[in-house]
C-alpha positions as a LaTeX table, in Angstrom:
\begin{tabular}{lrrr}
\hline
Residue & $x$ (\AA) & $y$ (\AA) & $z$ (\AA) \\
\hline
Met1 & 21.06 & $-176.64$ & 110.95 \\
Asp2 & 18.46 & $-177.06$ & 108.19 \\
Asn3 & 19.66 & $-177.90$ & 104.72 \\
Pro4 & 20.37 & $-174.52$ & 102.90 \\
Ser5 & 18.35 & $-175.86$ & 99.81 \\
Thr6 & 15.20 & $-175.80$ & 102.05 \\
Leu7 & 15.76 & $-172.17$ & 102.95 \\
Leu8 & 15.72 & $-170.79$ & 99.44 \\
Pro9 & 12.87 & $-168.29$ & 98.58 \\
Ser10 & 9.44 & $-169.84$ & 98.05 \\
Asp11 & 6.57 & $-168.56$ & 95.97 \\
Asn12 & 4.73 & $-167.50$ & 99.08 \\
Phe13 & 6.75 & $-164.99$ & 101.07 \\
Trp14 & 6.60 & $-161.40$ & 99.78 \\
Val15 & 9.78 & $-159.75$ & 101.01 \\
Pro16 & 9.11 & $-156.14$ & 102.32 \\
Phe17 & 11.13 & $-153.16$ & 101.03 \\
Thr18 & 12.90 & $-155.38$ & 98.70 \\
Ser19 & 13.24 & $-155.91$ & 95.01 \\
Asn20 & 11.82 & $-159.52$ & 95.17 \\
Arg21 & 12.91 & $-160.43$ & 91.68 \\
Asp22 & 16.50 & $-159.50$ & 92.54 \\
Phe23 & 16.31 & $-161.19$ & 95.93 \\
Asn24 & 14.96 & $-164.43$ & 94.44 \\
Glu25 & 17.79 & $-164.58$ & 91.95 \\
Asp26 & 20.46 & $-163.98$ & 94.64 \\
Pro27 & 18.94 & $-164.54$ & 98.15 \\
Arg28 & 20.74 & $-163.36$ & 101.28 \\
Ile29 & 19.49 & $-165.38$ & 104.23 \\
Phe30 & 20.43 & $-165.46$ & 107.96 \\
Val31 & 19.69 & $-168.52$ & 110.07 \\
Ser32 & 21.16 & $-167.58$ & 113.42 \\
Ala33 & 22.79 & $-164.77$ & 115.30 \\
Glu34 & 24.92 & $-164.34$ & 118.41 \\
Gly35 & 26.75 & $-161.28$ & 119.68 \\
Val36 & 27.60 & $-159.07$ & 116.81 \\
Tyr37 & 27.55 & $-161.74$ & 114.06 \\
Phe38 & 24.87 & $-163.31$ & 111.82 \\
Lys39 & 25.22 & $-166.82$ & 110.41 \\
Thr40 & 24.20 & $-167.83$ & 106.88 \\
Pro41 & 22.86 & $-171.31$ & 105.92 \\
Glu42 & 26.36 & $-172.18$ & 104.78 \\
Gly43 & 27.80 & $-171.34$ & 108.17 \\
Lys44 & 29.47 & $-167.98$ & 107.05 \\
Ser45 & 29.75 & $-165.24$ & 109.76 \\
Ile46 & 28.46 & $-161.81$ & 108.78 \\
Leu47 & 29.48 & $-158.93$ & 110.93 \\
Asp48 & 26.37 & $-156.93$ & 111.99 \\
Gly49 & 27.41 & $-153.24$ & 111.38 \\
Cys50 & 23.78 & $-151.91$ & 111.75 \\
Ser51 & 22.67 & $-153.61$ & 115.05 \\
Gly52 & 20.15 & $-155.60$ & 113.06 \\
Leu53 & 18.14 & $-152.49$ & 111.98 \\
Tyr54 & 19.12 & $-150.21$ & 114.87 \\
Thr55 & 17.38 & $-152.72$ & 117.04 \\
Thr56 & 19.93 & $-154.81$ & 118.84 \\
Pro57 & 22.54 & $-152.64$ & 120.59 \\
Ala58 & 23.07 & $-155.21$ & 123.38 \\
Gly59 & 23.98 & $-157.86$ & 120.73 \\
His60 & 22.10 & $-160.85$ & 119.39 \\
Gly61 & 21.00 & $-163.95$ & 121.36 \\
Arg62 & 20.62 & $-162.41$ & 124.80 \\
Arg63 & 19.38 & $-165.33$ & 126.95 \\
Glu64 & 18.04 & $-163.03$ & 129.64 \\
Ile65 & 15.51 & $-161.63$ & 127.18 \\
Ala66 & 14.52 & $-164.95$ & 125.77 \\
Asn67 & 14.07 & $-166.46$ & 129.21 \\
Ala68 & 11.94 & $-163.46$ & 130.30 \\
Val69 & 9.73 & $-163.86$ & 127.31 \\
Tyr70 & 9.42 & $-167.63$ & 127.73 \\
Lys71 & 8.46 & $-167.21$ & 131.34 \\
Gln72 & 5.89 & $-164.68$ & 130.59 \\
Leu73 & 4.28 & $-166.68$ & 127.79 \\
Val74 & 3.87 & $-169.57$ & 130.07 \\
Glu75 & 2.45 & $-167.45$ & 132.98 \\
Leu76 & 0.40 & $-165.04$ & 130.93 \\
Asp77 & 0.46 & $-165.25$ & 127.18 \\
Phe78 & $-1.99$ & $-162.47$ & 126.43 \\
Ser79 & $-4.14$ & $-159.86$ & 128.09 \\
Ser80 & $-6.04$ & $-157.15$ & 126.38 \\
Ser81 & $-5.21$ & $-153.66$ & 127.20 \\
Phe82 & $-8.73$ & $-152.49$ & 126.61 \\
Gln83 & $-10.35$ & $-151.99$ & 130.00 \\
Arg84 & $-7.89$ & $-154.53$ & 131.38 \\
Ser85 & $-4.16$ & $-154.68$ & 131.99 \\
His86 & $-1.38$ & $-156.71$ & 133.68 \\
Pro87 & 1.52 & $-155.94$ & 136.06 \\
Lys88 & 4.38 & $-156.00$ & 133.35 \\
Ala89 & 2.70 & $-153.03$ & 131.52 \\
Phe90 & 3.08 & $-150.89$ & 134.57 \\
Glu91 & 6.56 & $-152.07$ & 135.41 \\
Ala92 & 7.80 & $-151.45$ & 131.84 \\
Ser93 & 6.25 & $-147.94$ & 131.67 \\
Thr94 & 7.87 & $-147.01$ & 135.04 \\
Lys95 & 11.27 & $-148.17$ & 133.91 \\
Ile96 & 11.06 & $-146.29$ & 130.60 \\
Ala97 & 9.76 & $-143.09$ & 132.33 \\
Lys98 & 12.83 & $-143.05$ & 134.66 \\
Leu99 & 15.05 & $-142.82$ & 131.50 \\
Leu100 & 13.17 & $-139.92$ & 129.98 \\
Pro101 & 13.63 & $-136.12$ & 130.36 \\
Gln102 & 11.68 & $-134.76$ & 133.29 \\
Gly103 & 8.00 & $-134.28$ & 132.68 \\
Leu104 & 7.60 & $-136.94$ & 130.01 \\
Asp105 & 5.81 & $-139.23$ & 132.41 \\
Lys106 & 3.02 & $-140.98$ & 130.47 \\
Ile107 & 3.74 & $-143.96$ & 128.22 \\
Phe108 & 1.31 & $-145.13$ & 125.59 \\
Phe109 & 2.41 & $-148.54$ & 124.24 \\
Val110 & 2.10 & $-149.53$ & 120.54 \\
Asn111 & 3.92 & $-152.13$ & 118.40 \\
Ser112 & 6.09 & $-150.39$ & 115.81 \\
Gly113 & 7.67 & $-146.99$ & 115.02 \\
Ser114 & 5.01 & $-146.46$ & 112.35 \\
Glu115 & 2.19 & $-146.99$ & 114.90 \\
Ala116 & 3.99 & $-144.59$ & 117.35 \\
Val117 & 4.00 & $-141.86$ & 114.66 \\
Asp118 & 0.31 & $-142.27$ & 113.87 \\
Thr119 & $-0.50$ & $-142.37$ & 117.58 \\
Ala120 & 1.39 & $-139.10$ & 118.23 \\
Met121 & $-0.49$ & $-137.43$ & 115.38 \\
Lys122 & $-3.82$ & $-138.56$ & 116.86 \\
Leu123 & $-2.70$ & $-137.32$ & 120.28 \\
Cys124 & $-1.84$ & $-133.95$ & 118.88 \\
Leu125 & $-5.30$ & $-133.62$ & 117.26 \\
Ala126 & $-7.07$ & $-134.91$ & 120.35 \\
Tyr127 & $-5.23$ & $-132.62$ & 122.65 \\
His128 & $-6.07$ & $-129.54$ & 120.68 \\
Arg129 & $-9.67$ & $-130.49$ & 120.36 \\
Ala130 & $-9.80$ & $-130.93$ & 124.07 \\
Gln131 & $-8.84$ & $-127.24$ & 124.26 \\
Gly132 & $-11.42$ & $-126.14$ & 121.71 \\
Gln133 & $-8.74$ & $-125.71$ & 118.96 \\
Ser134 & $-9.98$ & $-128.14$ & 116.29 \\
Ser135 & $-8.54$ & $-125.89$ & 113.56 \\
Arg136 & $-5.12$ & $-127.33$ & 114.36 \\
Ser137 & $-4.80$ & $-130.08$ & 111.88 \\
Leu138 & $-1.69$ & $-129.34$ & 109.89 \\
Phe139 & 1.55 & $-131.06$ & 110.66 \\
Val140 & 5.14 & $-129.77$ & 109.98 \\
Ser141 & 7.92 & $-132.26$ & 109.16 \\
Arg142 & 11.12 & $-132.07$ & 107.18 \\
Glu143 & 12.49 & $-133.06$ & 103.77 \\
Arg144 & 14.47 & $-136.38$ & 103.86 \\
Ala145 & 12.54 & $-137.39$ & 107.06 \\
Tyr146 & 11.33 & $-140.97$ & 107.62 \\
His147 & 8.53 & $-141.45$ & 109.95 \\
Gly148 & 7.38 & $-145.03$ & 109.15 \\
Val149 & 4.91 & $-146.43$ & 106.74 \\
Gly150 & 1.47 & $-145.82$ & 108.18 \\
Phe151 & $-0.52$ & $-143.29$ & 106.08 \\
Gly152 & 0.18 & $-140.60$ & 108.68 \\
Gly153 & 3.88 & $-141.32$ & 108.68 \\
Val154 & 4.03 & $-141.37$ & 104.90 \\
Ala155 & 2.35 & $-137.89$ & 104.86 \\
Leu156 & 5.11 & $-136.62$ & 107.19 \\
Ser157 & 7.95 & $-138.45$ & 105.42 \\
Gly158 & 10.22 & $-136.34$ & 103.26 \\
Met159 & 11.80 & $-139.18$ & 101.37 \\
Val160 & 10.70 & $-138.84$ & 97.75 \\
Asn161 & 9.95 & $-142.48$ & 96.92 \\
Asn162 & 7.91 & $-143.03$ & 99.98 \\
Arg163 & 5.67 & $-140.03$ & 99.19 \\
Arg164 & 5.65 & $-140.70$ & 95.44 \\
Ala165 & 4.05 & $-144.13$ & 95.96 \\
Phe166 & 1.42 & $-143.38$ & 98.60 \\
Gly167 & 1.67 & $-139.55$ & 99.47 \\
Leu168 & $-1.52$ & $-138.25$ & 98.00 \\
Asn169 & $-4.84$ & $-137.65$ & 99.84 \\
Leu170 & $-3.16$ & $-138.09$ & 103.32 \\
Pro171 & $-3.16$ & $-135.99$ & 106.42 \\
Ala172 & $-2.09$ & $-132.36$ & 105.69 \\
Ala173 & 1.59 & $-131.95$ & 106.16 \\
Val174 & 4.15 & $-129.35$ & 105.00 \\
His175 & 7.93 & $-129.74$ & 105.05 \\
Met176 & 10.81 & $-127.76$ & 106.24 \\
Arg177 & 14.16 & $-128.09$ & 104.44 \\
His178 & 16.51 & $-130.88$ & 105.62 \\
Thr179 & 19.85 & $-129.99$ & 107.25 \\
His180 & 22.17 & $-131.92$ & 105.00 \\
Ile181 & 24.14 & $-129.02$ & 103.57 \\
Ala182 & 27.48 & $-128.88$ & 101.78 \\
Glu183 & 29.11 & $-126.51$ & 104.35 \\
Asn184 & 28.99 & $-129.40$ & 106.88 \\
Arg185 & 30.37 & $-132.18$ & 104.79 \\
Phe186 & 32.85 & $-134.48$ & 106.56 \\
Thr187 & 31.97 & $-133.09$ & 109.97 \\
Ile188 & 32.01 & $-135.20$ & 113.16 \\
Gly189 & 29.06 & $-134.37$ & 115.21 \\
Glu190 & 26.93 & $-131.18$ & 114.91 \\
Gly191 & 27.87 & $-128.96$ & 112.00 \\
Glu192 & 28.76 & $-125.29$ & 112.54 \\
His193 & 26.36 & $-124.15$ & 109.70 \\
Gly194 & 22.66 & $-124.35$ & 109.23 \\
Ala195 & 20.98 & $-123.44$ & 112.55 \\
Asp196 & 19.02 & $-120.81$ & 110.71 \\
Leu197 & 17.19 & $-123.65$ & 108.74 \\
Ala198 & 14.99 & $-123.93$ & 111.80 \\
Asp199 & 13.49 & $-120.58$ & 110.65 \\
Asp200 & 11.72 & $-122.48$ & 107.92 \\
Leu201 & 9.18 & $-123.24$ & 110.71 \\
Leu202 & 8.58 & $-119.50$ & 111.14 \\
Arg203 & 7.88 & $-119.18$ & 107.35 \\
Leu204 & 5.44 & $-122.08$ & 107.44 \\
Ile205 & 3.72 & $-120.47$ & 110.51 \\
Gln206 & 3.41 & $-117.20$ & 108.66 \\
Asn207 & 1.99 & $-118.93$ & 105.57 \\
Tyr208 & $-0.47$ & $-121.16$ & 107.30 \\
Gly209 & $-1.08$ & $-119.70$ & 110.73 \\
Ala210 & $-0.01$ & $-121.08$ & 113.99 \\
Glu211 & $-3.60$ & $-121.70$ & 114.93 \\
Asn212 & $-3.78$ & $-124.28$ & 112.18 \\
Val213 & $-0.70$ & $-126.32$ & 113.21 \\
Ala214 & $-1.17$ & $-129.40$ & 115.23 \\
Gly215 & 2.39 & $-130.43$ & 115.75 \\
Val216 & 6.03 & $-130.35$ & 114.51 \\
Ile217 & 7.73 & $-133.67$ & 114.15 \\
Val218 & 11.49 & $-134.26$ & 113.55 \\
Glu219 & 14.10 & $-136.96$ & 114.16 \\
Pro220 & 16.85 & $-135.42$ & 116.33 \\
Ile221 & 19.20 & $-137.18$ & 114.00 \\
Ala222 & 17.60 & $-138.36$ & 110.74 \\
Gly223 & 18.58 & $-142.02$ & 110.60 \\
Ser224 & 17.08 & $-143.94$ & 107.72 \\
Thr225 & 17.92 & $-141.33$ & 105.19 \\
Gly226 & 21.64 & $-141.50$ & 105.97 \\
Thr227 & 22.40 & $-140.14$ & 109.55 \\
Leu228 & 21.84 & $-136.44$ & 109.05 \\
Val229 & 23.06 & $-134.71$ & 112.30 \\
Pro230 & 21.60 & $-131.36$ & 113.14 \\
Pro231 & 23.62 & $-128.28$ & 113.06 \\
Lys232 & 24.54 & $-126.66$ & 116.43 \\
Gly233 & 21.66 & $-124.86$ & 117.96 \\
Tyr234 & 19.07 & $-126.07$ & 115.39 \\
Leu235 & 16.92 & $-128.17$ & 117.70 \\
Lys236 & 17.01 & $-125.60$ & 120.39 \\
Arg237 & 15.81 & $-122.98$ & 117.89 \\
Leu238 & 12.92 & $-125.24$ & 116.90 \\
Arg239 & 11.96 & $-125.62$ & 120.56 \\
Lys240 & 12.02 & $-121.82$ & 121.06 \\
Ile241 & 9.74 & $-121.22$ & 118.03 \\
Cys242 & 7.31 & $-123.97$ & 119.10 \\
Asp243 & 7.17 & $-122.34$ & 122.59 \\
Glu244 & 6.47 & $-118.89$ & 121.14 \\
His245 & 3.63 & $-120.22$ & 119.03 \\
Asn246 & 2.23 & $-122.80$ & 121.37 \\
Leu247 & 3.04 & $-125.70$ & 119.02 \\
Leu248 & 3.66 & $-129.29$ & 120.12 \\
Leu249 & 7.17 & $-130.56$ & 119.35 \\
Ile250 & 7.57 & $-134.26$ & 118.75 \\
Phe251 & 10.91 & $-136.08$ & 118.58 \\
Asp252 & 10.92 & $-139.33$ & 116.58 \\
Glu253 & 13.57 & $-141.23$ & 118.48 \\
Val254 & 12.75 & $-144.63$ & 117.02 \\
Ile255 & 16.36 & $-144.93$ & 115.98 \\
Thr256 & 18.12 & $-142.65$ & 118.42 \\
Gly257 & 16.38 & $-143.78$ & 121.57 \\
Phe258 & 17.99 & $-146.06$ & 124.14 \\
Gly259 & 21.70 & $-145.04$ & 124.07 \\
Arg260 & 22.46 & $-144.57$ & 120.40 \\
Thr261 & 23.69 & $-140.96$ & 120.99 \\
Gly262 & 25.49 & $-141.87$ & 124.27 \\
Lys263 & 22.55 & $-140.84$ & 126.53 \\
Ala264 & 19.17 & $-142.59$ & 127.00 \\
Phe265 & 17.63 & $-140.35$ & 124.37 \\
Ala266 & 18.85 & $-137.74$ & 121.89 \\
Ala267 & 16.66 & $-135.17$ & 123.65 \\
Gln268 & 19.14 & $-135.41$ & 126.57 \\
Ser269 & 22.22 & $-135.27$ & 124.20 \\
Phe270 & 21.12 & $-132.10$ & 122.60 \\
Asp271 & 19.49 & $-130.73$ & 125.81 \\
Val272 & 16.16 & $-130.14$ & 124.21 \\
Thr273 & 12.99 & $-131.55$ & 125.75 \\
Pro274 & 10.01 & $-132.07$ & 123.32 \\
Asp275 & 6.35 & $-132.58$ & 124.20 \\
Met276 & 6.44 & $-136.17$ & 122.97 \\
Ile277 & 9.11 & $-138.71$ & 122.28 \\
Leu278 & 8.48 & $-141.72$ & 119.96 \\
Met279 & 10.52 & $-144.93$ & 120.63 \\
Ala280 & 10.68 & $-148.46$ & 119.15 \\
Lys281 & 13.47 & $-150.76$ & 117.85 \\
Ala282 & 15.94 & $-150.98$ & 120.79 \\
Ile283 & 13.14 & $-150.88$ & 123.38 \\
Thr284 & 13.34 & $-154.79$ & 123.44 \\
Asn285 & 16.71 & $-155.15$ & 121.87 \\
Gly286 & 14.82 & $-156.27$ & 118.85 \\
Ala287 & 13.48 & $-159.39$ & 120.49 \\
Gln288 & 9.78 & $-158.55$ & 120.39 \\
Pro289 & 7.77 & $-156.07$ & 118.35 \\
Met290 & 7.13 & $-153.03$ & 120.63 \\
Ala291 & 7.03 & $-149.26$ & 120.57 \\
Ala292 & 5.79 & $-146.42$ & 122.67 \\
Val293 & 4.88 & $-142.77$ & 122.82 \\
Ala294 & 6.09 & $-140.72$ & 125.81 \\
Val295 & 3.84 & $-137.84$ & 126.52 \\
Lys296 & 4.22 & $-134.79$ & 128.87 \\
Gln297 & 2.13 & $-135.04$ & 131.96 \\
Thr298 & 0.57 & $-131.73$ & 131.14 \\
Ile299 & $-0.88$ & $-133.03$ & 127.89 \\
Phe300 & $-2.32$ & $-136.05$ & 129.67 \\
Asp301 & $-3.83$ & $-133.95$ & 132.51 \\
Ile302 & $-5.68$ & $-131.68$ & 130.05 \\
Met303 & $-7.14$ & $-134.70$ & 128.23 \\
Met304 & $-8.31$ & $-136.18$ & 131.51 \\
Glu305 & $-9.80$ & $-132.92$ & 132.78 \\
Thr306 & $-11.83$ & $-132.20$ & 129.68 \\
Thr307 & $-13.37$ & $-135.67$ & 129.12 \\
Pro308 & $-16.61$ & $-136.52$ & 130.84 \\
Asp309 & $-16.57$ & $-139.13$ & 133.63 \\
Asn310 & $-16.62$ & $-142.83$ & 132.48 \\
Ser311 & $-15.63$ & $-141.79$ & 128.90 \\
Ile312 & $-12.63$ & $-142.83$ & 126.98 \\
Glu313 & $-10.19$ & $-139.93$ & 126.94 \\
Phe314 & $-8.15$ & $-141.13$ & 123.95 \\
Phe315 & $-10.10$ & $-143.19$ & 121.49 \\
His316 & $-7.14$ & $-145.20$ & 120.20 \\
Gly317 & $-5.18$ & $-148.45$ & 120.80 \\
Tyr318 & $-4.07$ & $-151.79$ & 119.34 \\
Thr319 & $-4.87$ & $-155.41$ & 120.21 \\
Trp320 & $-1.14$ & $-155.88$ & 120.85 \\
Ser321 & $-0.59$ & $-152.71$ & 122.93 \\
Ala322 & 1.50 & $-153.59$ & 126.00 \\
His323 & 1.52 & $-157.28$ & 124.95 \\
Pro324 & 2.75 & $-159.27$ & 128.07 \\
Ala325 & 5.66 & $-160.90$ & 126.21 \\
Ala326 & 6.81 & $-157.50$ & 124.78 \\
Cys327 & 6.66 & $-155.96$ & 128.14 \\
Ala328 & 8.75 & $-158.85$ & 129.59 \\
Ala329 & 11.33 & $-158.30$ & 126.79 \\
Cys330 & 11.36 & $-154.56$ & 127.47 \\
Ile331 & 11.96 & $-155.04$ & 131.19 \\
Ala332 & 14.72 & $-157.56$ & 130.61 \\
Thr333 & 16.36 & $-155.30$ & 127.98 \\
Leu334 & 16.30 & $-152.21$ & 130.15 \\
Asp335 & 17.90 & $-154.31$ & 132.98 \\
Ile336 & 20.70 & $-155.30$ & 130.57 \\
Tyr337 & 21.25 & $-151.64$ & 129.55 \\
Glu338 & 21.44 & $-150.66$ & 133.19 \\
Asn339 & 23.45 & $-153.49$ & 134.66 \\
Glu340 & 26.02 & $-153.51$ & 131.80 \\
Arg341 & 26.08 & $-149.69$ & 131.62 \\
Leu342 & 25.63 & $-149.86$ & 127.85 \\
Phe343 & 24.69 & $-146.29$ & 127.30 \\
Glu344 & 27.90 & $-145.20$ & 129.01 \\
Arg345 & 29.81 & $-147.78$ & 126.97 \\
Ala346 & 28.37 & $-146.32$ & 123.78 \\
Ala347 & 29.42 & $-142.86$ & 124.79 \\
Gln348 & 32.96 & $-144.18$ & 125.46 \\
Thr349 & 33.22 & $-146.19$ & 122.31 \\
Ser350 & 31.84 & $-143.46$ & 120.14 \\
Ala351 & 35.03 & $-141.55$ & 119.79 \\
Tyr352 & 36.95 & $-144.59$ & 118.50 \\
Phe353 & 34.09 & $-145.56$ & 116.21 \\
Leu354 & 33.85 & $-142.12$ & 114.61 \\
Glu355 & 37.53 & $-141.66$ & 114.28 \\
Ser356 & 37.72 & $-144.97$ & 112.48 \\
Leu357 & 34.71 & $-144.19$ & 110.30 \\
Phe358 & 36.18 & $-140.74$ & 109.27 \\
Ser359 & 39.51 & $-142.41$ & 108.39 \\
Leu360 & 37.64 & $-143.44$ & 105.16 \\
Lys361 & 37.62 & $-139.86$ & 103.99 \\
Gly362 & 40.22 & $-140.38$ & 101.34 \\
Asn363 & 38.28 & $-143.23$ & 99.70 \\
Pro364 & 37.52 & $-142.08$ & 96.11 \\
Asn365 & 34.08 & $-143.48$ & 96.11 \\
Ile366 & 32.89 & $-141.54$ & 99.25 \\
Thr367 & 31.49 & $-138.06$ & 98.81 \\
Asp368 & 30.65 & $-137.37$ & 102.49 \\
Ile369 & 30.85 & $-138.83$ & 105.97 \\
Arg370 & 28.68 & $-137.90$ & 108.94 \\
Gly371 & 28.34 & $-139.26$ & 112.45 \\
Tyr372 & 27.24 & $-138.80$ & 116.11 \\
Gly373 & 27.34 & $-141.21$ & 119.00 \\
Met374 & 27.12 & $-144.76$ & 117.74 \\
Met375 & 25.73 & $-143.96$ & 114.26 \\
Gly376 & 27.22 & $-142.86$ & 111.05 \\
Gly377 & 26.41 & $-142.22$ & 107.44 \\
Ile378 & 28.44 & $-142.41$ & 104.22 \\
Asp379 & 27.40 & $-140.97$ & 100.76 \\
Val380 & 28.57 & $-143.14$ & 97.96 \\
Leu381 & 29.63 & $-141.88$ & 94.55 \\
Pro382 & 26.52 & $-142.42$ & 92.42 \\
Met383 & 26.55 & $-144.92$ & 89.58 \\
Gly384 & 23.91 & $-143.84$ & 87.04 \\
Asn385 & 20.45 & $-144.09$ & 88.44 \\
Pro386 & 19.98 & $-142.91$ & 92.16 \\
Gly387 & 20.22 & $-145.77$ & 94.43 \\
Lys388 & 22.16 & $-148.09$ & 92.11 \\
Ala389 & 25.45 & $-147.56$ & 93.89 \\
Gly390 & 23.97 & $-148.09$ & 97.40 \\
His391 & 22.13 & $-151.31$ & 96.33 \\
Lys392 & 25.40 & $-152.65$ & 94.81 \\
Leu393 & 27.33 & $-151.76$ & 97.86 \\
Gln394 & 25.09 & $-153.48$ & 100.41 \\
Lys395 & 25.18 & $-156.72$ & 98.34 \\
Lys396 & 28.95 & $-156.65$ & 97.89 \\
Leu397 & 29.42 & $-155.92$ & 101.63 \\
Phe398 & 27.30 & $-159.01$ & 102.42 \\
Asp399 & 29.54 & $-161.06$ & 100.19 \\
Asn400 & 32.48 & $-159.68$ & 102.00 \\
Gly401 & 31.10 & $-160.48$ & 105.43 \\
Leu402 & 29.33 & $-157.24$ & 106.53 \\
His403 & 25.71 & $-156.33$ & 107.09 \\
Leu404 & 24.85 & $-152.75$ & 106.57 \\
Lys405 & 21.64 & $-150.75$ & 105.59 \\
Thr406 & 21.66 & $-148.49$ & 102.51 \\
Thr407 & 19.04 & $-145.94$ & 101.55 \\
Gly408 & 19.55 & $-144.60$ & 98.09 \\
Asp409 & 23.28 & $-143.92$ & 97.76 \\
Ala410 & 23.75 & $-143.54$ & 101.42 \\
Ala411 & 25.06 & $-146.25$ & 103.77 \\
Val412 & 24.14 & $-146.23$ & 107.46 \\
Ile413 & 26.48 & $-147.62$ & 110.12 \\
Ala414 & 25.13 & $-148.32$ & 113.56 \\
Pro415 & 27.22 & $-150.76$ & 115.53 \\
Ala416 & 26.02 & $-152.58$ & 118.65 \\
Phe417 & 27.25 & $-150.99$ & 121.79 \\
Val418 & 28.94 & $-154.25$ & 122.75 \\
Met419 & 31.11 & $-154.21$ & 119.66 \\
Glu420 & 34.87 & $-154.47$ & 120.40 \\
Lys421 & 37.39 & $-152.19$ & 118.86 \\
Thr422 & 38.78 & $-155.09$ & 116.82 \\
Gln423 & 35.33 & $-155.67$ & 115.28 \\
Ile424 & 34.97 & $-151.97$ & 114.53 \\
Asp425 & 38.48 & $-152.26$ & 112.71 \\
Gln426 & 37.13 & $-155.26$ & 110.80 \\
Met427 & 33.98 & $-153.33$ & 109.84 \\
Ile428 & 35.90 & $-150.24$ & 108.58 \\
Glu429 & 38.41 & $-152.40$ & 106.70 \\
Thr430 & 35.70 & $-154.27$ & 104.95 \\
Leu431 & 33.98 & $-151.00$ & 104.09 \\
Asp432 & 37.08 & $-149.46$ & 102.66 \\
Arg433 & 38.08 & $-152.52$ & 100.74 \\
Thr434 & 34.59 & $-152.99$ & 99.28 \\
Leu435 & 34.09 & $-149.34$ & 98.37 \\
Arg436 & 37.46 & $-149.18$ & 96.54 \\
Ala437 & 36.46 & $-152.06$ & 94.42 \\
Met438 & 33.10 & $-150.62$ & 93.37 \\
\hline
\end{tabular}
């Protein structure tokens, strides 16, 4: 292993989404990972309580994926997806389509969740224009939503700091209220109250006109903002309103996709089929940058039928779309999910994980706990300025041997599907002990 002193921050790397001054004074660095543990330069094991960043539900260091990527790089390291392609792109798209709700048959590959969001927005606009409805340019999102960091995604985001920094002069977007309400505090799974919040969409339609709305985008479970589980019936109500007004419904499943809710996608867990599903993160178990937009066949067909012959139907794409190594990683990852029945394992482990998480209810520094499947959220008692408690918590947890993500004063827990009960116990004990010492 490299000498730890050579791994300290340099003057050159600008760390993203990070207070760089704070980080440089007290750096937290990983040098390796295996299973559900990271290792620091000093050799200390850090339990991964967030599957990397929701990315790695099959655990770190999967040789099957690494070998598939290596083999692909030696065989075909790059092929443009513009007017060309390669076999792995077709194989990966077919394997993904088999996991999706019926009718979501077309897969457009991109490289990140942010790119998936911007791609879906462009698809909405292009689809409506193909039908002569170019007035449809307004997007509907929600407060406390996170839809990536592209300019389109920032316009949709309902997280205040994201919009405050870059939210002006962006694509037109309006926001429904979020579903994090007091009546559902300390509820496992879907809350009993708040389905009527979906009627915010009706109010926006009445204010702006359905003929001006391009699409409605929601996270089935809002992840980055603290695991906000929808109330019972909320998503079905959104689907009904969209159907009644001919609106496209988009599920951002960058976090919930690939087993996090106990089924392949949250759309199946909540029995609601959107018009598009966005996916990323766990699509390659975090081993390669990759994302995708799944689109209903009917949308694809209309765009094909209304475009002149030998013309590009969707004028969009990226140099790295369907990169051969990413496709190889995707195929190997989906094989692991299937062969080890990891979605079923997530569904089986969920009850123990959520029961353990909710055992923290009596902790005096916790004001709410939420959870569904293999993801949970904890609201921490504030300490002065918003976010101060959350920032302190994630640093203290690292010192105590646990990696978690915090957003503001909310902590997000998303264990790998391969995590054992003893490791869940270790995670919960560390959380409880650290929070009580805050």
